[in-house]
N, C-alpha and C positions, 0 to 999 in steps of 0.2 A: 305320352300315353300311346301314340300310334305305333312307335317303334316296339314297345312292350307287346302290343297286340300282335304285331307281325312276327316277333319272335315266338310268341306263344303258339300262333298258327303253324309256324314251322316245326316246333317241337311236337305238337299234336299230330301233324301230318306224318312225321317220321314214326310216331308211336302207331298210327293207324296203319301205315305200311307194313309194320311187323306182325300185325294180327294174322292168325292162321286162315281166316276166311274173309271174303269181301264184305259180307254182312257185318262181321264184327269190326272191320276197319271202318266201314261207314258209321256204324253206331258209336264207335270210339270218337271219330271226328265230330259228329253231331253233338254228342253228349258232353264231351270235354272241351269243345272248341266253339262250335257255332252258337249253341244255346247259352253258355256262360258269357261269351263276348257279347252276344246281343243284349243280355240283361245289363251287363256293365255299361255298354254304350248307351242304352236307353236311360239308365239311372244318371250317368254323368252328363247326358245331354239335356237334362231338365232345365238347367239354368239358361242354356242357349236358346231352348224353345221359348222360355218365358221372356227373354230379352227381345226375341224376334217378334213375338206377339205384341209386346208393348211398343216396339218401333213401328210395326204395321199400324197399330191403333193410333199412334201420333201422326203418322203420315196420312191416314184416313181422315183424322180430325182436321188436319191442316188443309186437305183438299175440300172438305165440306165447309170450312169457315169461310164467311163472306169476305171479299177484299176490303181493306180499309178505306 
């Protein structure tokens, strides 16, 4: 997944460099690259966040449990 994201950043960066103005290049990069990749990484990271929360909850419960 990461290699696809890096390739997409490269492609969009080249697209942005060919824009006639700096503002158009920045908007191209933000709207075709940064925003979509941010959304995709947020959606695909949901499982990781859920597993991390569960792991932290079990660690917290293990710390709070009285010793046998």
